[in-house]
Backbone as numpy.savetxt, mean C-alpha at the origin, in Angstrom:
# Nx Ny Nz CAx CAy CAz Cx Cy Cz
8.38 8.97 -53.91 7.09 8.66 -53.34 6.13 9.79 -53.62
4.96 9.40 -53.91 3.95 10.41 -54.20 3.33 10.88 -52.89
2.61 11.94 -52.99 1.94 12.53 -51.83 0.92 11.56 -51.23
0.23 10.84 -52.10 -0.78 9.89 -51.65 -0.15 8.75 -50.84
1.00 8.26 -51.29 1.69 7.19 -50.58 2.19 7.67 -49.21
2.70 8.92 -49.16 3.16 9.49 -47.89 2.02 9.59 -46.89
0.86 10.08 -47.35 -0.30 10.20 -46.47 -0.76 8.83 -45.98
-0.69 7.85 -46.85 -1.09 6.50 -46.48 -0.17 5.95 -45.39
1.15 6.16 -45.54 2.11 5.69 -44.54 1.90 6.41 -43.20
1.60 7.71 -43.27 1.36 8.46 -42.04 0.12 7.94 -41.32
-0.92 7.66 -42.08 -2.14 7.13 -41.48 -1.88 5.76 -40.83
-1.11 4.93 -41.52 -0.78 3.62 -40.95 -0.01 3.78 -39.64
0.91 4.73 -39.63 1.70 4.98 -38.41 0.81 5.51 -37.29
-0.11 6.39 -37.60 -1.02 6.93 -36.59 -1.89 5.82 -36.02
-2.38 4.95 -36.90 -3.19 3.82 -36.44 -2.35 2.91 -35.55
-1.11 2.68 -35.94 -0.22 1.83 -35.14 0.02 2.45 -33.77
0.26 3.75 -33.72 0.52 4.42 -32.45 -0.72 4.51 -31.57
-1.89 4.56 -32.20 -3.12 4.72 -31.42 -3.65 3.41 -30.85
-3.15 2.29 -31.34 -3.62 1.01 -30.79 -2.90 0.74 -29.47
-3.61 0.21 -28.46 -2.97 -0.06 -27.18 -1.92 -1.16 -27.30
-0.91 -1.06 -26.45 0.16 -2.05 -26.47 -0.36 -3.40 -25.98
0.16 -4.43 -26.56 -0.17 -5.78 -26.12 0.73 -6.10 -24.93
0.13 -6.59 -23.86 0.89 -6.90 -22.66 1.88 -8.02 -22.95
3.12 -7.80 -22.54 4.14 -8.82 -22.74 4.16 -9.81 -21.58
3.35 -9.55 -20.56 3.31 -10.44 -19.41 2.02 -11.24 -19.38
1.41 -11.44 -20.52 0.15 -12.18 -20.57 0.35 -13.59 -20.06
1.47 -14.18 -20.38 1.74 -15.55 -19.95 1.81 -15.66 -18.44
2.20 -14.57 -17.75 2.31 -14.62 -16.29 1.00 -14.24 -15.60
0.23 -13.37 -16.22 -0.98 -12.89 -15.57 -2.21 -13.72 -15.87
-2.24 -14.35 -17.01 -3.40 -15.15 -17.35 -3.09 -16.62 -17.13
-3.82 -17.22 -16.23 -3.64 -18.64 -15.96 -4.81 -19.41 -16.51
-4.92 -20.65 -16.14 -6.06 -21.44 -16.59 -7.34 -20.89 -15.96
-8.48 -21.06 -16.61 -9.72 -20.55 -16.05 -10.04 -21.25 -14.73
-10.42 -20.46 -13.74 -10.69 -20.99 -12.41 -12.18 -20.85 -12.12
-12.79 -21.94 -11.70 -14.18 -21.92 -11.29 -14.19 -21.97 -9.77
-14.70 -20.92 -9.14 -14.70 -20.88 -7.69 -15.76 -21.83 -7.15
-15.42 -22.54 -6.12 -16.37 -23.44 -5.49 -15.93 -24.88 -5.58
-15.17 -25.23 -6.59 -14.68 -26.61 -6.64 -13.35 -26.68 -5.89
-12.95 -27.85 -5.53 -11.75 -28.02 -4.71 -10.55 -28.48 -5.53
-10.58 -28.27 -6.81 -9.46 -28.68 -7.65 -8.35 -27.65 -7.57
-7.12 -28.11 -7.68 -5.97 -27.22 -7.66 -5.81 -26.55 -9.02
-5.26 -25.35 -9.01 -5.01 -24.67 -10.28 -3.93 -25.39 -11.07
-2.88 -25.81 -10.37 -1.81 -26.58 -11.00 -1.59 -27.83 -10.16
-1.37 -28.96 -10.76 -1.16 -30.18 -9.96 0.15 -30.11 -9.20
0.17 -30.70 -8.02 1.39 -30.74 -7.20 2.26 -31.88 -7.71
3.53 -31.58 -7.92 4.44 -32.60 -8.45 4.69 -33.69 -7.40
5.06 -34.87 -7.87 5.35 -35.99 -6.97 6.57 -35.69 -6.10
7.53 -34.97 -6.66 8.72 -34.62 -5.90 8.36 -33.70 -4.73
7.43 -32.78 -4.96 7.02 -31.87 -3.89 6.28 -32.62 -2.79
5.55 -33.65 -3.16 4.82 -34.44 -2.16 5.75 -35.31 -1.32
6.88 -35.71 -1.88 7.81 -36.60 -1.18 8.91 -35.86 -0.42
9.08 -34.57 -0.65 10.23 -33.86 -0.09 10.09 -33.68 1.43
11.22 -33.51 2.08 11.28 -33.27 3.52 11.63 -31.80 3.74
10.99 -31.18 4.72 11.29 -29.77 5.00 12.61 -29.68 5.74
13.33 -28.62 5.46 14.62 -28.42 6.11 14.40 -27.82 7.50
15.42 -27.91 8.33 15.34 -27.33 9.67 15.14 -25.83 9.61
15.73 -25.20 8.61 15.59 -23.76 8.46 14.13 -23.39 8.18
13.47 -24.12 7.28 12.06 -23.85 6.99 11.18 -24.10 8.21
11.49 -25.14 8.96 10.73 -25.41 10.18 10.89 -24.28 11.19
12.10 -23.74 11.31 12.31 -22.63 12.25 11.59 -21.37 11.78
11.50 -21.18 10.47 10.78 -20.02 9.95 9.27 -20.15 10.13
8.77 -21.36 10.21 7.33 -21.57 10.33 6.81 -21.38 11.75
7.70 -21.28 12.73 7.27 -21.09 14.12 6.79 -19.64 14.28
5.57 -19.42 14.82 5.09 -18.04 14.98 5.90 -17.29 16.03
5.90 -15.97 15.91 6.63 -15.14 16.87 5.98 -15.23 18.24
6.79 -15.14 19.27 6.28 -15.19 20.63 5.65 -13.84 20.97
4.51 -13.88 21.65 3.82 -12.66 22.07 4.31 -12.30 23.47
5.23 -11.34 23.56 5.81 -10.95 24.84 4.84 -10.14 25.68
3.80 -9.61 25.07 2.83 -8.81 25.81 2.04 -9.67 26.79
1.86 -10.94 26.48 1.14 -11.83 27.40 1.98 -12.14 28.64
3.30 -12.21 28.46 4.17 -12.54 29.59 4.34 -11.36 30.54
4.35 -10.14 30.00 4.59 -8.94 30.81 3.56 -7.86 30.46
2.31 -8.01 30.88 1.30 -7.01 30.51 1.55 -5.65 31.16
2.26 -5.63 32.29 2.52 -4.35 32.96 3.50 -3.49 32.16
4.31 -4.11 31.32 5.28 -3.36 30.51 4.71 -2.93 29.17
3.53 -3.38 28.86 2.90 -3.03 27.58 2.11 -1.74 27.77
2.55 -0.67 27.14 1.91 0.64 27.30 0.87 0.85 26.22
-0.26 0.21 26.35 -1.32 0.35 25.35 -1.93 1.75 25.37
-2.08 2.34 26.57 -2.70 3.66 26.65 -1.87 4.69 25.89
-0.55 4.63 26.03 0.29 5.57 25.31 0.09 5.43 23.81
0.05 4.20 23.34 -0.10 3.97 21.91 -1.49 4.39 21.43
-2.52 4.09 22.21 -3.89 4.38 21.81 -4.12 5.88 21.71
-3.59 6.64 22.65 -3.87 8.07 22.69 -2.78 8.92 22.06
-1.92 8.33 21.27 -0.85 9.11 20.64 -0.96 9.10 19.12
-2.16 8.98 18.60 -2.42 9.01 17.16 -1.67 7.90 16.42
-1.52 6.76 17.05 -0.88 5.64 16.39 0.63 5.64 16.45
1.22 6.64 17.11 2.67 6.65 17.25 3.07 5.69 18.35
4.17 5.00 18.17 4.64 4.09 19.21 5.50 4.80 20.24
5.77 6.08 20.04 6.62 6.81 20.98 5.81 7.22 22.21
6.51 7.45 23.30 5.88 7.84 24.56 5.45 9.29 24.46
4.30 9.61 25.08 3.85 11.00 25.13 4.63 11.70 26.23
5.31 12.79 25.88 6.16 13.49 26.83 5.34 14.51 27.62
5.82 14.81 28.81 5.19 15.83 29.63 5.51 17.20 29.05
4.53 18.10 29.06 4.74 19.45 28.56 5.31 20.28 29.69
6.35 21.04 29.38 7.00 21.85 30.40 6.06 22.97 30.84
6.17 23.35 32.10 5.30 24.41 32.63 5.58 25.74 31.95
6.84 25.98 31.57 7.16 27.24 30.88 6.50 27.30 29.50
6.36 26.15 28.85 5.68 26.11 27.55 4.19 26.37 27.71
3.62 25.94 28.84 2.20 26.17 29.08 1.91 27.65 29.34
2.89 28.39 29.84 2.70 29.81 30.17 3.07 30.73 29.01
3.63 30.19 27.95 4.10 31.02 26.83 2.92 31.64 26.09
3.17 32.82 25.50 2.16 33.51 24.70 2.51 33.36 23.22
1.50 33.04 22.43 1.72 32.89 20.99 1.77 34.26 20.33
2.61 34.38 19.30 2.68 35.64 18.57 1.45 35.80 17.69
1.24 37.02 17.18 0.08 37.28 16.31 0.14 36.42 15.05
1.33 36.21 14.54 1.49 35.41 13.32 1.11 33.95 13.59
1.51 33.41 14.72 1.17 32.03 15.07 -0.34 31.90 15.24
-0.97 32.87 15.87 -2.43 32.84 16.03 -3.13 32.91 14.67
-2.57 33.73 13.77 -3.15 33.84 12.42 -3.03 32.51 11.68
-1.88 31.86 11.79 -1.68 30.58 11.12 -2.53 29.46 11.74
-2.89 29.60 13.00 -3.67 28.55 13.66 -5.15 28.59 13.29
-5.62 29.72 12.75 -7.03 29.81 12.35 -7.25 29.08 11.03
-8.36 28.32 10.90 -8.63 27.63 9.63 -8.97 28.62 8.53
-8.66 28.23 7.30 -8.98 29.09 6.16 -10.48 29.11 5.95
-10.99 30.25 5.52 -12.42 30.34 5.22 -12.64 30.02 3.75
-13.84 29.57 3.45 -14.19 29.22 2.07 -14.39 30.51 1.27
-13.82 30.62 0.07 -14.02 31.82 -0.74 -15.51 32.03 -1.04
-15.90 33.29 -1.20 -17.32 33.62 -1.38 -17.89 33.05 -2.67
-17.11 32.93 -3.73 -17.61 32.44 -5.01 -17.54 30.93 -5.17
-17.13 30.21 -4.12 -16.95 28.76 -4.23 -18.28 28.04 -4.19
-18.47 27.10 -5.12 -19.67 26.27 -5.13 -19.22 24.81 -5.13
-19.77 24.05 -4.21 -19.42 22.63 -4.11 -20.18 21.84 -5.15
-19.51 20.89 -5.79 -20.16 20.08 -6.83 -21.17 19.14 -6.25
């Protein structure tokens, strides 16, 4: 092979590698064109689907869950959930010994927010 042929093959390969891949799932992602506003179905419903009977299992799955909070509102601790940053756990009482404790210098240093560096410019 001559040098010119080698360069030509390399260029072809570079062009091949630089082109984006063709999606292999085009058949699944692209359906028939849909015009919003009309009431036509995207795919027609088969006659068998129109005639079929639902099973007892499907009927039991279609029943919505019971809302137990309506039956026992006194047991529903909404305040705990609302004031606990979205946690469903109960807020515990803080021990009096923990309230009297003194933080070390290192803990106080870590509790202070970082300051913005002097050379920082916001975009």
